[in-house]
Backbone as a chain_set.jsonl record, in Angstrom:
{"seq": "MALLVAKEISIAGLTLREGDAIEIGLGRQRIECIFRGFDRVLYCFYVETESNEMVIPYKSIKYIRKMKKS", "coords": {"N": [[-13.674, -5.922, -3.761], [-12.655, -5.117, -7.063], [-11.936, -7.12, -10.047], [-9.608, -6.163, -11.145], [-7.888, -5.518, -9.154], [-4.896, -6.149, -7.689], [-3.631, -8.602, -5.502], [-1.07, -9.028, -4.891], [1.955, -7.382, -5.553], [4.817, -6.178, -7.304], [7.087, -3.676, -6.938], [9.749, -1.779, -7.91], [11.563, -3.745, -7.03], [10.544, -4.444, -4.569], [8.392, -6.608, -3.086], [5.045, -6.735, -2.406], [2.512, -8.215, -0.502], [-0.904, -9.132, 0.137], [-1.905, -8.22, 3.351], [0.573, -7.587, 4.382], [2.529, -5.609, 6.591], [3.126, -2.228, 6.192], [4.854, 0.921, 5.728], [3.995, 4.071, 4.649], [5.123, 6.956, 3.096], [3.969, 10.211, 2.825], [4.705, 13.056, 1.743], [5.408, 15.025, 4.453], [4.073, 13.478, 6.191], [3.61, 10.252, 7.656], [2.339, 6.978, 7.287], [1.41, 4.139, 8.989], [0.358, 1.026, 8.037], [-1.724, -1.689, 6.771], [-1.256, -3.562, 3.889], [-3.658, -4.017, 1.372], [-4.271, -4.238, -1.338], [-3.661, -3.462, -4.861], [-4.771, -1.284, -7.243], [-4.915, -1.648, -10.64], [-5.994, -0.088, -12.636], [-6.74, 2.478, -11.617], [-4.308, 2.991, -10.487], [-3.501, 2.914, -7.729], [-3.037, 2.407, -4.182], [-4.671, 0.195, -1.928], [-5.162, 0.394, 1.416], [-5.208, -0.413, 4.939], [-5.735, 1.046, 8.036], [-5.55, 1.339, 11.646], [-7.914, 2.641, 12.304], [-9.404, 3.114, 9.925], [-10.059, 2.515, 6.35], [-8.114, 3.202, 3.427], [-7.54, 4.758, 0.236], [-4.776, 5.276, -1.64], [-3.24, 7.267, -3.976], [-0.679, 6.277, -6.24], [1.036, 8.207, -7.266], [1.27, 10.206, -5.321], [2.834, 9.155, -3.332], [5.791, 9.176, -1.463], [7.643, 7.387, -0.343], [7.826, 3.814, 0.28], [7.907, 1.468, 2.791], [8.544, -1.75, 3.868], [7.501, -3.33, 6.74], [9.201, -5.197, 9.25], [8.359, -8.464, 10.401], [7.48, -9.192, 13.728]], "CA": [[-12.781, -5.274, -4.695], [-12.833, -5.534, -8.454], [-10.981, -8.082, -10.578], [-8.376, -5.499, -11.54], [-7.112, -5.232, -7.953], [-3.904, -7.199, -7.461], [-3.357, -8.903, -4.098], [0.393, -9.061, -4.781], [2.562, -6.503, -6.554], [6.249, -5.95, -7.162], [7.448, -2.334, -7.384], [11.154, -1.438, -7.642], [12.215, -4.835, -6.307], [9.847, -4.681, -3.31], [7.176, -7.383, -3.312], [4.025, -6.555, -1.37], [1.417, -9.17, -0.547], [-2.022, -8.752, 0.989], [-1.676, -8.484, 4.765], [1.891, -7.1, 4.799], [2.581, -4.328, 7.3], [3.972, -1.298, 5.458], [4.841, 2.33, 6.105], [3.93, 4.889, 3.446], [5.431, 8.366, 3.318], [3.232, 11.16, 1.99], [5.249, 14.357, 2.129], [5.926, 14.961, 5.825], [3.235, 12.549, 6.942], [3.862, 8.831, 7.421], [1.194, 6.165, 7.671], [1.662, 2.717, 9.199], [-0.888, 0.395, 7.623], [-1.708, -3.042, 6.226], [-1.504, -3.569, 2.441], [-4.816, -4.827, 0.984], [-4.308, -4.46, -2.774], [-3.214, -2.404, -5.77], [-5.672, -1.157, -8.385], [-4.126, -1.452, -11.857], [-6.629, 0.921, -13.486], [-6.581, 3.775, -10.945], [-2.918, 3.05, -10.074], [-3.505, 3.351, -6.335], [-2.933, 1.379, -3.154], [-5.713, 0.049, -0.924], [-4.52, 0.084, 2.685], [-6.08, -0.386, 6.109], [-5.104, 1.481, 9.271], [-6.306, 0.902, 12.817], [-9.228, 3.275, 12.39], [-10.174, 3.175, 8.677], [-9.451, 2.04, 5.107], [-7.779, 4.343, 2.582], [-7.052, 4.581, -1.123], [-3.692, 6.241, -1.79], [-2.696, 7.275, -5.338], [0.747, 5.99, -6.324], [1.757, 9.439, -7.603], [1.482, 11.034, -4.138], [3.67, 8.436, -2.373], [7.22, 9.502, -1.483], [8.369, 6.133, -0.11], [7.118, 2.672, 0.86], [8.827, 0.613, 3.536], [7.916, -2.965, 4.386], [7.867, -3.502, 8.142], [9.588, -6.554, 9.597], [7.462, -9.169, 11.321], [8.124, -9.383, 15.028]], "C": [[-12.946, -5.879, -6.086], [-11.758, -6.538, -8.876], [-9.648, -7.458, -10.936], [-7.519, -5.085, -10.345], [-6.197, -6.412, -7.675], [-3.667, -7.364, -5.963], [-1.858, -8.963, -3.833], [0.968, -8.211, -5.901], [4.044, -6.347, -6.254], [6.584, -4.594, -7.775], [8.877, -2.067, -6.943], [11.85, -2.493, -6.787], [11.584, -5.164, -4.972], [8.546, -5.407, -3.618], [6.244, -7.215, -2.126], [2.915, -7.557, -1.591], [0.32, -8.709, 0.4], [-1.735, -9.157, 2.433], [-0.318, -8.036, 5.278], [1.765, -5.764, 5.515], [3.571, -3.424, 6.572], [3.883, 0.097, 6.078], [4.913, 3.13, 4.813], [4.21, 6.336, 3.826], [4.708, 9.236, 2.318], [3.684, 12.561, 2.386], [5.891, 14.251, 3.504], [5.151, 13.977, 6.698], [3.644, 11.114, 6.644], [2.703, 8.026, 8.0], [1.647, 4.726, 7.826], [0.344, 2.005, 8.956], [-0.638, -1.037, 7.155], [-2.072, -2.956, 4.747], [-2.662, -4.499, 2.124], [-4.877, -5.092, -0.513], [-3.829, -3.248, -3.551], [-4.123, -2.404, -6.985], [-4.867, -0.793, -9.622], [-4.717, -0.405, -12.784], [-6.427, 2.318, -12.892], [-5.148, 4.022, -10.502], [-2.809, 3.61, -8.65], [-3.464, 2.149, -5.4], [-4.18, 1.384, -2.277], [-5.021, -0.395, 0.348], [-5.538, 0.21, 3.813], [-5.258, 0.037, 7.32], [-5.939, 0.967, 10.437], [-7.732, 1.43, 12.808], [-10.049, 3.248, 11.101], [-9.412, 2.537, 7.517], [-9.213, 3.245, 4.209], [-7.362, 3.875, 1.195], [-6.014, 5.68, -1.34], [-3.159, 6.167, -3.216], [-1.181, 7.087, -5.324], [1.567, 7.26, -6.528], [2.074, 10.29, -6.372], [2.395, 10.378, -3.1], [5.136, 8.823, -2.56], [8.068, 8.256, -1.27], [7.427, 5.076, 0.458], [8.167, 1.818, 1.555], [8.041, -0.561, 4.104], [8.428, -3.19, 5.799], [8.204, -4.973, 8.411], [8.577, -7.166, 10.56], [8.192, -9.411, 12.629], [7.661, -10.651, 15.715]], "O": [[-13.339, -7.037, -6.228], [-10.794, -6.773, -8.148], [-8.645, -8.166, -11.021], [-6.527, -4.375, -10.512], [-6.657, -7.532, -7.454], [-3.52, -6.378, -5.241], [-1.428, -8.951, -2.68], [0.533, -8.299, -7.05], [4.467, -6.38, -5.098], [6.394, -4.38, -8.973], [9.188, -2.12, -5.753], [12.645, -2.153, -5.91], [12.043, -6.083, -4.294], [7.692, -4.88, -4.332], [6.606, -7.513, -0.988], [2.432, -7.737, -2.708], [0.584, -7.979, 1.355], [-1.367, -10.301, 2.703], [-0.068, -8.092, 6.482], [0.995, -4.896, 5.103], [4.722, -3.805, 6.359], [2.968, 0.405, 6.841], [5.788, 2.897, 3.98], [3.612, 6.874, 4.758], [4.815, 9.03, 1.109], [3.096, 13.177, 3.275], [6.821, 13.467, 3.696], [5.555, 13.69, 7.825], [3.988, 10.79, 5.507], [2.163, 8.352, 9.057], [2.209, 4.15, 6.895], [-0.668, 2.326, 9.579], [0.493, -1.523, 7.145], [-3.08, -2.346, 4.389], [-2.661, -5.652, 2.557], [-5.481, -6.081, -0.928], [-3.62, -2.168, -2.999], [-4.232, -3.413, -7.682], [-4.21, 0.247, -9.655], [-4.008, 0.12, -13.643], [-5.992, 3.234, -13.59], [-4.8, 5.155, -10.17], [-2.141, 4.613, -8.397], [-3.809, 1.03, -5.779], [-4.691, 2.447, -1.924], [-4.365, -1.437, 0.371], [-6.581, 0.848, 3.667], [-4.21, -0.545, 7.599], [-6.918, 0.247, 10.239], [-8.654, 0.746, 13.253], [-11.274, 3.348, 11.162], [-8.279, 2.083, 7.673], [-9.995, 4.195, 4.213], [-6.897, 2.75, 1.011], [-6.326, 6.867, -1.237], [-2.674, 5.115, -3.634], [-0.485, 7.671, -4.493], [2.679, 7.369, -6.01], [3.06, 11.027, -6.382], [2.698, 10.997, -2.081], [5.656, 8.801, -3.675], [9.091, 8.078, -1.931], [6.384, 5.388, 1.032], [9.196, 1.485, 0.967], [7.003, -0.38, 4.742], [9.636, -3.235, 6.033], [7.568, -5.875, 7.866], [8.017, -6.483, 11.417], [9.365, -9.784, 12.644], [8.112, -10.954, 16.819]]}, "num_chains": 1, "name": "protein.A"}
C-alpha cells in the first residue's frame, strides 16, 4: 500500500485500527470484514473478507460498526 494509506483512522468518534473486525453496510447488503487501511487520496476503505480483498468508497457506505472481540 502507498504512503497515503492510514493504518488508523478516526471517523465520527469511531477509531479504526488495522486488524479490527468491522461490519460495513452498503445499501441492503452488509459485509463483515477486517479493516486494513484508509486511502486519504481516493477516500476509500481497504478491507479483507474471508474470500478476497476489497476497496470500498466512503461515499457508498451507509454505516460502519466495530465488532466486539470475543
